[in-house]
C-alpha positions as MATLAB code, in Angstrom:
seq = 'MQQNLDLYLGAVFVIINAYDRFNTPCTNRASTTAARYHITAAIYSFIYLLIYYILSKYQYLLGAIGISGASDIISDAKNTLQGQPHLLAALLLTVLLPKIPMLSSIDNWLRKQLNEHAAIPHEARRLSRELHNTEFNVPQDVRNKIQEALVDDGFEPTDIVFDKSNQPQHLWTKIAVLVAHMESKWESDSKFTGYFNAEPYSSNYKQLKDKYKHLSDKAKKCFRLHQEIPIEGEDQKIRNAIKECTANFKEQGRDLFKGLCDFISQGVLKCQLTRTTRWDALNAIGFETPNTDDGREKLTIDQVLMLFCILIIVLILNITLFGSHSGEYARKIFLYSKIATLHTIAVVCVVYLKNKWKFTLRNTHDTRPMLFYLTAGIAAVILAIPINLMFNFIFYITDSEHVVTAFEKAWIGLSTRYPYMLLTFITAFGTAINIDNRPFWKITYSVLRWIEGVIQALFNLSAAYIVYLLLNDPTRDLNRLLLTGALIGFIIGFVVPHWYRTAPLRQKTIMAASGDEAKDFAI';
ca = [
      24.884   14.964  -23.411;
      21.878   16.943  -24.758;
      20.273   13.727  -25.987;
      20.673   12.100  -22.564;
      19.265   15.190  -20.877;
      16.211   15.032  -23.164;
      15.805   11.358  -22.294;
      15.846   12.001  -18.531;
      13.620   15.059  -18.810;
      11.055   13.124  -20.834;
      11.137   10.275  -18.300;
      10.387   12.742  -15.486;
       7.412   14.157  -17.418;
       6.062   10.656  -18.123;
       6.306    9.563  -14.462;
       4.725   12.745  -13.067;
       1.887   12.617  -15.585;
       1.269    8.917  -14.987;
       1.081    9.430  -11.207;
      -1.350   12.310  -11.688;
      -3.471   10.329  -14.160;
      -3.627    7.352  -11.807;
      -5.193    9.604   -9.175;
      -8.109   10.501  -11.491;
     -10.577   11.131   -9.968;
      -8.645   12.615   -7.061;
     -10.672   10.530   -4.588;
      -8.624    7.479   -5.658;
      -5.891    8.299   -3.173;
      -8.423    8.517   -0.340;
     -10.126    5.269   -1.327;
      -7.438    2.795   -0.313;
      -4.423    2.433    1.955;
      -1.247    4.377    1.243;
       0.784    1.201    0.649;
      -1.675   -0.227   -1.863;
      -2.073    3.064   -3.663;
       1.592    3.996   -4.024;
       2.726    0.470   -4.964;
       0.068    0.215   -7.674;
       0.693    3.783   -8.852;
       4.396    2.950   -9.085;
       3.596   -0.127  -11.194;
       1.398    1.998  -13.469;
       4.144    4.605  -13.833;
       6.767    1.928  -14.452;
       4.684    0.494  -17.305;
       4.583    3.880  -19.011;
       8.266    4.457  -18.304;
       8.996    1.157  -20.049;
       6.820    2.137  -23.035;
       8.605    5.501  -23.136;
      11.993    3.778  -23.197;
      10.897    1.469  -26.029;
       9.558    4.370  -28.113;
      12.739    6.338  -27.499;
      15.028    3.436  -28.397;
      13.077    2.277  -31.450;
      12.232    5.594  -33.049;
      10.623    4.057  -36.123;
       7.648    3.161  -33.893;
       6.955    6.878  -33.503;
       6.909    7.247  -37.283;
       4.369    4.454  -37.544;
       1.902    6.202  -35.239;
      -0.957    7.733  -37.184;
      -4.296    7.107  -35.620;
      -7.652    8.272  -36.920;
      -8.910   11.354  -35.127;
      -5.464   12.389  -33.930;
      -3.292   12.222  -37.052;
      -3.185   16.020  -37.443;
      -2.140   16.535  -33.844;
       0.570   13.888  -34.063;
       1.782   15.230  -37.400;
       2.145   18.733  -35.956;
       3.988   17.325  -32.924;
       6.368   15.386  -35.191;
       7.146   18.479  -37.225;
       7.743   20.603  -34.137;
       9.924   18.049  -32.323;
      11.760   16.685  -35.336;
      15.120   15.332  -34.206;
      13.955   15.081  -30.584;
      12.369   11.604  -30.370;
      12.590   11.467  -26.573;
      10.451   14.556  -26.090;
       8.066   13.388  -28.813;
       7.596   10.060  -27.033;
       7.053   11.910  -23.744;
       4.503   14.204  -25.407;
       2.667   11.202  -26.838;
       2.411    9.516  -23.420;
       1.337   12.656  -21.566;
      -0.498   15.490  -23.328;
      -1.525   13.583  -26.472;
      -2.611   10.363  -24.732;
      -6.229   11.466  -24.069;
      -6.482   12.752  -27.679;
      -5.860    9.329  -29.210;
      -9.046    7.217  -28.853;
      -7.426    3.778  -28.990;
      -4.566    4.588  -26.599;
      -6.948    6.414  -24.295;
      -9.220    3.346  -24.121;
      -6.251    1.086  -23.348;
      -5.098    3.501  -20.646;
      -8.566    3.588  -19.053;
      -8.715   -0.217  -19.066;
      -5.255   -0.486  -17.515;
      -6.068    1.999  -14.766;
      -9.319    0.203  -14.025;
      -7.524   -3.118  -13.639;
      -4.870   -1.636  -11.381;
      -7.503    0.196   -9.356;
      -9.141   -3.160   -8.703;
      -5.832   -4.605   -7.486;
      -5.282   -1.532   -5.307;
      -8.752   -2.010   -3.744;
      -9.958    1.366   -5.049;
     -12.563    2.287   -3.788;
     -13.234   -0.959   -1.908;
     -10.893   -0.255    1.029;
     -12.657    3.009    1.880;
     -16.065    1.312    1.674;
     -14.830   -1.578    3.814;
     -13.447    0.761    6.489;
     -16.648    2.818    6.464;
     -18.757   -0.318    7.019;
     -16.359   -1.350    9.766;
     -16.787    2.014   11.507;
     -20.551    1.783   11.118;
     -20.574   -1.499   13.046;
     -17.772   -0.735   15.517;
     -18.434   -0.163   19.200;
     -18.463    3.527   20.067;
     -16.975    4.546   23.417;
     -16.345    8.243   24.045;
     -13.777    9.194   26.730;
     -15.199   10.860   29.823;
     -13.476   14.223   29.298;
     -14.873   14.372   25.760;
     -18.345   13.444   27.039;
     -18.361   16.412   29.372;
     -17.423   18.821   26.569;
     -19.993   17.374   24.148;
     -22.750   17.476   26.766;
     -21.939   21.075   27.635;
     -21.940   22.101   23.966;
     -25.253   20.372   23.201;
     -26.945   21.821   26.268;
     -25.780   25.289   25.191;
     -27.274   24.555   21.767;
     -30.726   23.967   23.295;
     -30.754   20.212   24.029;
     -31.802   18.755   27.351;
     -29.316   16.583   29.335;
     -31.662   13.624   28.817;
     -31.296   14.079   25.045;
     -27.621   13.102   25.264;
     -27.034    9.326   25.453;
     -23.439    8.079   25.117;
     -24.025    4.448   26.083;
     -25.118    2.024   23.387;
     -28.858    2.147   22.800;
     -31.497    1.896   20.075;
     -32.867    5.280   21.088;
     -32.618    8.105   18.538;
     -30.818   10.135   21.234;
     -27.827    7.755   21.070;
     -27.627    8.045   17.283;
     -27.724   11.820   17.522;
     -25.045   11.854   20.240;
     -22.674    9.800   18.065;
     -23.232   12.175   15.157;
     -22.580   15.185   17.401;
     -19.340   13.610   18.674;
     -18.044   12.991   15.123;
     -18.833   16.518   13.938;
     -17.409   18.129   17.083;
     -14.170   16.156   16.827;
     -13.622   17.115   13.194;
     -14.345   20.779   13.939;
     -12.151   21.002   17.028;
      -9.327   18.600   16.125;
      -9.019   17.668   12.469;
      -9.666   21.112   10.942;
      -6.667   22.527   12.834;
      -4.461   19.419   12.549;
      -1.672   19.909   10.005;
      -2.112   16.295    8.836;
      -5.760   16.880    7.902;
      -5.856   20.509    6.750;
      -4.984   19.546    3.175;
      -7.838   17.050    3.177;
     -10.400   19.597    4.372;
      -9.236   22.289    1.946;
      -9.015   20.178   -1.223;
     -11.876   19.415   -3.583;
     -14.123   17.478   -3.565;
     -13.575   16.827    0.152;
     -14.205   20.428    1.227;
     -17.555   20.440   -0.606;
     -18.516   17.083    0.913;
     -17.612   18.350    4.365;
     -19.709   21.491    3.906;
     -22.688   19.381    2.804;
     -22.318   17.147    5.868;
     -22.209   20.159    8.193;
     -25.290   21.666    6.510;
     -27.138   18.372    6.977;
     -26.020   18.318   10.612;
     -27.410   21.822   11.280;
     -30.670   20.960    9.520;
     -31.013   17.686   11.447;
     -30.186   19.425   14.718;
     -33.480   21.356   14.576;
     -35.384   18.170   13.804;
     -33.682   16.387   16.718;
     -34.764   19.067   19.174;
     -38.380   18.886   17.984;
     -38.421   15.094   17.990;
     -36.913   14.771   21.456;
     -39.225   17.478   22.829;
     -42.269   15.583   21.535;
     -41.097   12.481   23.409;
     -40.667   14.443   26.605;
     -43.756   16.654   26.531;
     -46.250   14.249   24.962;
     -45.857   10.715   26.368;
     -47.070    8.103   23.891;
     -48.922    6.036   26.485;
     -52.535    7.008   26.887;
     -52.613    9.552   24.083;
     -54.735    9.613   20.974;
     -53.812    7.114   18.232;
     -53.174    9.934   15.729;
     -50.747   11.616   18.105;
     -48.936    8.332   18.731;
     -48.661    7.710   14.987;
     -47.388   11.231   14.415;
     -44.685   10.799   17.076;
     -43.649    7.412   15.639;
     -43.510    8.853   12.129;
     -41.415   11.788   13.361;
     -39.027    9.406   15.152;
     -38.759    7.070   12.159;
     -38.083    9.992    9.846;
     -35.407   11.360   12.163;
     -33.723    7.940   12.479;
     -33.642    7.505    8.714;
     -32.021   10.894    8.174;
     -29.716   10.340   11.136;
     -28.502    6.971    9.810;
     -27.925    8.546    6.400;
     -25.882   11.362    7.964;
     -23.942    8.924   10.159;
     -23.083    6.830    7.101;
     -21.932    9.952    5.263;
     -19.742   10.912    8.206;
     -18.250    7.403    8.341;
     -17.477    7.598    4.609;
     -15.846   11.000    5.018;
     -13.827    9.945    8.074;
     -12.713    6.732    6.351;
     -11.380    8.641    3.359;
      -9.733   11.143    5.676;
      -7.725    8.626    7.691;
      -6.817    6.622    4.575;
      -5.486    9.755    2.875;
      -3.765   11.353    5.871;
      -2.572    8.373    7.944;
      -0.066    5.979    6.392;
      -0.350    2.861    8.567;
      -3.151    0.857   10.128;
      -1.854    1.736   13.615;
      -1.939    5.484   13.016;
      -5.343    5.207   11.342;
      -6.862    3.456   14.330;
      -5.107    5.817   16.747;
      -6.946    8.667   15.021;
     -10.229    6.722   15.085;
      -9.781    5.740   18.746;
      -9.419    9.421   19.610;
     -12.914    9.997   18.207;
     -14.470    7.087   20.083;
     -14.337    4.132   17.695;
     -12.975    1.040   19.392;
     -10.350   -0.977   17.549;
     -11.941   -4.241   16.345;
     -10.727   -7.128   18.476;
     -10.223   -9.421   15.506;
      -7.263  -10.869   13.686;
      -7.155   -9.358   10.204;
      -5.125  -12.357    9.023;
      -2.276  -10.209    7.749;
       0.727  -11.861    9.308;
       3.750   -9.620    8.837;
       7.368   -9.486    9.860;
       8.183   -7.011   12.589;
      10.708   -4.269   11.953;
      13.093   -6.070   14.319;
      12.884   -9.243   12.230;
      13.474   -7.309    8.998;
      16.557   -5.625   10.475;
      17.746   -8.945   11.880;
      17.478  -10.582    8.464;
      19.383   -7.688    6.875;
      22.170   -7.925    9.462;
      22.452  -11.723    9.091;
      22.802  -11.374    5.318;
      25.467   -8.676    5.717;
      27.461  -10.861    8.139;
      27.232  -13.898    5.880;
      28.404  -11.893    2.847;
      31.363  -10.450    4.758;
      32.352  -13.888    6.095;
      32.029  -15.309    2.598;
      34.453  -12.843    1.064;
      36.777  -13.013    4.087;
      37.079  -16.804    4.076;
      36.754  -17.662    0.400;
      37.214  -14.496   -1.617;
      40.009  -12.275   -2.780;
      41.524   -9.858   -0.271;
      42.357   -7.241   -2.871;
      40.363   -4.050   -3.336;
      38.786   -1.455   -1.069;
      36.856   -3.023    1.790;
      34.626    0.057    2.159;
      33.362   -0.366   -1.404;
      32.861   -4.108   -0.883;
      30.805   -3.545    2.254;
      28.759   -0.984    0.316;
      28.162   -3.629   -2.368;
      27.150   -6.189    0.266;
      24.729   -3.672    1.760;
      23.099   -3.341   -1.653;
      22.822   -7.122   -2.071;
      21.384   -7.571    1.431;
      18.928   -4.706    0.888;
      17.642   -6.126   -2.400;
      17.053   -9.590   -0.899;
      15.424   -8.098    2.206;
      13.128   -5.984    0.007;
      12.151   -9.139   -1.919;
      11.183  -10.897    1.327;
       9.251   -7.913    2.712;
       7.411   -7.552   -0.599;
       6.194  -11.170   -0.406;
       5.099  -11.070    3.233;
       3.265   -7.768    2.939;
       1.451   -8.740   -0.259;
       0.276  -12.051    1.187;
      -3.408  -11.973    2.211;
      -3.903   -8.542    0.649;
      -6.050   -9.960   -2.152;
      -7.995  -13.117   -2.732;
      -5.653  -14.394   -5.455;
      -2.792  -14.562   -2.900;
      -4.550  -17.379   -1.018;
      -5.121  -21.047   -1.755;
      -8.492  -21.612   -3.399;
     -11.311  -23.861   -2.213;
      -9.555  -26.861   -3.795;
      -6.380  -26.043   -1.812;
      -4.488  -25.303   -5.028;
      -1.363  -23.192   -4.662;
      -1.766  -19.565   -5.866;
       0.838  -19.609   -8.644;
      -0.299  -16.193   -9.886;
       0.635  -14.730   -6.514;
       4.078  -16.324   -6.609;
       4.772  -14.742  -10.002;
       3.254  -11.415   -8.963;
       5.417  -11.321   -5.829;
       8.537  -11.921   -7.913;
       7.635   -9.210  -10.426;
       6.717   -6.733   -7.671;
      10.058   -7.400   -5.957;
      11.921   -6.668   -9.189;
       9.934   -3.448   -9.738;
      10.867   -2.273   -6.240;
      14.470   -3.431   -6.633;
      15.135   -1.428   -9.818;
      14.962    2.101   -8.274;
      16.747    0.870   -5.122;
      19.527   -0.645   -7.228;
      19.759    2.565   -9.237;
      19.972    4.607   -6.035;
      22.843    2.469   -4.686;
      24.696    2.743   -7.997;
      24.218    6.511   -8.019;
      25.569    6.862   -4.471;
      28.502    4.606   -5.423;
      29.542    6.850   -8.327;
      28.725   10.216   -6.777;
      31.205    9.498   -3.958;
      34.002    9.879   -6.532;
      33.041   13.575   -6.853;
      31.473   12.901  -10.237;
      29.079   15.355  -11.806;
      25.473   14.487  -10.879;
      24.434   13.797  -14.478;
      27.562   11.723  -15.138;
      27.044    9.728  -11.958;
      23.432    9.027  -12.904;
      24.494    7.953  -16.401;
      27.023    5.519  -14.962;
      24.432    4.268  -12.459;
      21.956    3.622  -15.278;
      24.605    1.897  -17.404;
      25.564   -0.270  -14.438;
      21.935   -1.251  -13.941;
      21.284   -1.949  -17.623;
      24.466   -4.018  -18.107;
      23.995   -6.070  -14.942;
      20.236   -6.554  -15.214;
      20.574  -10.395  -14.950;
      21.127   -9.928  -11.211;
      17.446   -8.968  -11.007;
      16.755  -12.673  -11.579;
      18.126  -13.358   -8.087;
      15.658  -10.864   -6.622;
      12.806  -12.460   -8.567;
      13.754  -15.999   -7.474;
      14.185  -14.937   -3.840;
      10.649  -13.509   -3.797;
       9.239  -16.413   -5.826;
      10.786  -19.065   -3.565;
       9.794  -17.234   -0.367;
       6.188  -16.958   -1.591;
       6.141  -20.723   -2.180;
       7.690  -21.559    1.196;
       5.371  -19.402    3.318;
       2.496  -21.395    1.819;
       3.942  -24.726    3.014;
       2.222  -26.878    5.600;
       3.453  -29.853    7.628;
       2.846  -33.181    5.897;
       3.288  -36.846    6.701;
       5.655  -36.948    9.728;
       7.350  -33.666    8.898;
       7.123  -31.262   11.861;
       7.586  -27.515   11.744;
      11.149  -27.878   13.016;
      12.084  -30.259   10.196;
      10.166  -28.181    7.672;
      12.465  -25.232    8.355;
      15.504  -27.189    7.138;
      13.647  -28.430    4.067;
      12.593  -24.898    3.184;
      16.154  -23.671    3.661;
      17.440  -26.302    1.226;
      14.661  -25.544   -1.292;
      15.399  -21.816   -1.244;
      19.147  -22.525   -1.491;
      18.574  -24.634   -4.623;
      16.375  -21.923   -6.112;
      18.998  -19.239   -5.562;
      21.855  -21.529   -6.610;
      20.133  -22.186   -9.939;
      19.389  -18.488  -10.415;
      23.028  -17.582   -9.656;
      24.263  -20.001  -12.318;
      21.838  -18.575  -14.900;
      23.023  -15.061  -13.987;
      26.604  -16.160  -14.595;
      25.691  -17.498  -18.030;
      23.751  -14.362  -18.976;
      26.552  -12.036  -17.892;
      29.034  -14.007  -20.006;
      31.931  -12.522  -18.047;
      34.854  -14.966  -17.562;
      36.441  -12.687  -14.946;
      33.667  -13.417  -12.470;
      34.238  -16.152   -9.905;
      31.525  -18.748  -10.566;
      32.146  -20.717   -7.362;
      31.848  -17.654   -5.139;
      28.705  -16.505   -6.955;
      27.101  -19.931   -6.474;
      28.167  -20.136   -2.848;
      26.838  -16.667   -2.068;
      23.509  -17.388   -3.739;
      23.094  -20.709   -1.931;
      23.964  -19.246    1.486;
      21.550  -16.326    1.107;
      18.825  -18.664   -0.115;
      19.292  -21.086    2.777;
      19.153  -18.347    5.413;
      16.003  -16.782    3.955;
      14.303  -20.165    3.541;
      15.241  -21.227    7.067;
      14.039  -18.157    8.979;
      11.442  -16.188    6.973;
       8.671  -18.804    6.479;
       9.031  -19.782   10.139;
       8.731  -16.175   11.298;
       5.714  -15.726    9.053;
       3.891  -18.813   10.365;
       4.573  -18.070   14.029;
       3.593  -14.388   13.865;
      -0.183  -14.844   14.497;
       0.462  -17.536   17.132;
       3.237  -15.905   19.131;
       1.065  -14.493   21.923;
      -0.967  -17.661   22.123;
       2.195  -19.746   22.288;
       3.725  -17.674   25.069;
       0.578  -17.939   27.176;
      -0.649  -21.454   26.524;
       1.791  -23.622   24.591;
       3.797  -26.335   26.326;
       5.705  -29.499   25.516;
       6.178  -30.434   21.865;
       3.889  -27.664   20.640;
       6.070  -25.023   22.292;
       9.191  -26.612   20.820;
       7.691  -26.637   17.349;
       7.020  -22.908   17.437;
      10.100  -21.821   19.363;
      12.147  -19.228   17.532;
];
């Protein structure tokens, strides 16, 4: 029991430390979307959890570790934790990791590669550029408040220009709107207070506000020169001085506006979890949502729930018509819920990863992205492992087991039935292939659905047979396992690729499609 407790405790330390290390520097979390960050951080943590398990299971590897520059530290750790290999492995992968040059270099390389896949810091830069070029339309009630505040600060009403213009007054008005919104809304919003109070964001925000106050004085002087000394008819030196003052103000204003866009981009990425909530927050400031298709076709929540329910119904019908009627039906339905959840997660993983990165698309030669297909399968398995463990834990804890005992049984159940993860991998792999299909020869979309259903059924049928061989359990019903795998595969292949392809065309189809085209895309 003590040994198992050490194992679990060490695993917790490894995961927490890996998550913290992945967010180094701490701006990583604010440099990409929440989904990309947490999925990649989970992959990074899972890698170290796997290494921890290997070191704990094969303890002689710990004895072989003796690296130049850290041998004394490791030797002291071995002497202190003698007989506790789990904690020694955890210590090696947490506190001692930066002290070992070779392992530290490998860790830095791994984090760099995963940061690239998580679009760190590219997503924040992309969103900032998008804000910089987005139309800016401030609501009328906000305009009145901003105008009143600027007039009280010493500006003339003519210095405040909300409508799009190349005048320096418009640039200054946009800057004033951004600063005023953050001061009046975000600083007191519970979602953003952590962002404003944490370093280095609080220091960046203070610098931006200092620049704003400094530029405010320059704006007043520049605008007053334009009003009091008209350029036309004046001396050439005066005209040049006014132009130089304006150019200097515009340069500093554009620099401040860019800094504000960077800060706001990181803020919404860190504090808002979805694209919808991010743009709701940006719309409230005045940024208009870009009227473009981002190309990220996704299943709706209704479609995901529909797929889950269809799989549950099929599994229940399967056992009712062809299976044994012995046993507790409540436990069987719980098991079917787990199976349906794992397959649904595999599908969602594929659809939401598609178009996230360049390697998920066909290249210029129209070659299929095989790396994406494999990545989707691996990502689905990584997500399925904790979900499977959670279901197993709930299954055993319902028998009033002790928490530790229930978790042990859940882990044993996962480790002994790991071949079932092959079904999750194949479901994601086959779905990734099918959503990349295109009509060919005389095959229409309607016919393609049936072909994809058969292809996915064959994939899952083959995977189910391999699972049966790997389990090597003669008590399992091979025919029912094959039938279940084929049915689930056919349903997923029949509906998911079709939903994916029709997602970006649904509105267009409803409004404009007719005849054969409408039939092809009808759901």
